[in-house]
SELUMKOL-783621 format. One record per residue (C-alpha): residue number from 0; x, y, z; residue in three letters. Coordinates in steps of 0.25 Angstrom, whole numbers. Layout:
NUM,X,Y,Z,ALA
...
This chain:
0,-67,-47,184,MET
1,-80,-40,177,LYS
2,-82,-41,163,ILE
3,-80,-24,165,GLU
4,-67,-27,169,ASP
5,-64,-35,158,TRP
6,-70,-26,149,ARG
7,-61,-13,154,ALA
8,-51,-22,151,GLU
9,-53,-23,139,ILE
10,-57,-11,137,ASP
11,-43,-6,142,ALA
12,-36,-17,132,ILE
13,-44,-9,121,ASP
14,-38,4,124,GLN
15,-25,-3,125,ASN
16,-27,-9,111,LEU
17,-32,5,104,LEU
18,-20,11,109,ARG
19,-10,1,104,LEU
20,-18,-1,90,MET
21,-16,14,89,ASN
22,-2,15,93,ARG
23,1,2,83,ARG
24,-5,12,73,ALA
25,4,23,76,GLN
26,14,15,74,LEU
27,10,11,60,ALA
28,9,25,56,VAL
29,23,28,60,GLU
30,27,14,52,VAL
31,20,19,40,GLY
32,27,32,40,ALA
33,40,25,40,LEU
34,36,15,30,LYS
35,31,27,20,LYS
36,43,36,23,ALA
37,53,24,17,VAL
38,43,18,7,GLY
39,39,6,14,ILE
40,24,0,12,PRO
41,14,0,23,ILE
42,11,-13,20,LEU
43,20,-23,28,ASP
44,14,-38,26,PRO
45,27,-44,33,ASP
46,26,-35,46,ARG
47,11,-38,45,GLU
48,13,-53,47,ARG
49,23,-50,56,ASP
50,16,-44,66,VAL
51,4,-54,64,LEU
52,13,-65,66,ARG
53,19,-59,79,ARG
54,5,-56,84,MET
55,-1,-69,82,CYS
56,14,-76,88,ASP
57,11,-67,101,GLU
58,-3,-69,102,ASN
59,-6,-79,114,HIS
60,-23,-77,114,GLY
61,-32,-77,116,PRO
62,-34,-72,102,LEU
63,-30,-81,91,ASP
64,-20,-78,80,GLU
65,-31,-76,68,ARG
66,-36,-65,77,ALA
67,-23,-61,81,VAL
68,-19,-58,67,VAL
69,-34,-52,63,LYS
70,-30,-42,74,LEU
71,-18,-38,70,PHE
72,-21,-38,56,ARG
73,-31,-28,57,ARG
74,-23,-19,67,ILE
75,-12,-20,53,ILE
76,-22,-16,45,PHE
77,-28,-4,53,GLU
78,-13,1,56,SER
79,-9,0,41,LYS
80,-22,8,39,LYS
81,-17,19,49,VAL
82,-3,18,44,GLU
83,-6,19,29,THR
84,-16,30,32,ARG
85,-5,38,39,MET
86,7,36,30,THR
87,-2,42,19,GLU
88,-8,53,25,ALA
89,0,67,24,PRO
90,8,70,37,ALA
91,-3,82,41,ALA
92,-15,71,42,ALA
93,-9,60,49,ARG
94,-9,67,63,LYS
95,-23,68,59,GLU
96,-24,53,56,LEU
97,-18,50,70,LEU
């Protein structure tokens, strides 16, 4: 394969990653709304540890564990930001934020 072929495959993967990260954020917003409705805090350190542990267990490289943890910590952080922003916004404004 030529370098352009590899890059095209990387571009396609990047598009899928973006789509999946946005879907993940949408689901976090839904979870946040449910948490708010029943009075559960947005932050759930046990859940975050479980996600990080599971991702490290499922990782078979070439990324090392440290890289996996850094990536998923950032994904979780950004998801919490969206979740918090959306659950604190009035219902009418939520549609604009999405």
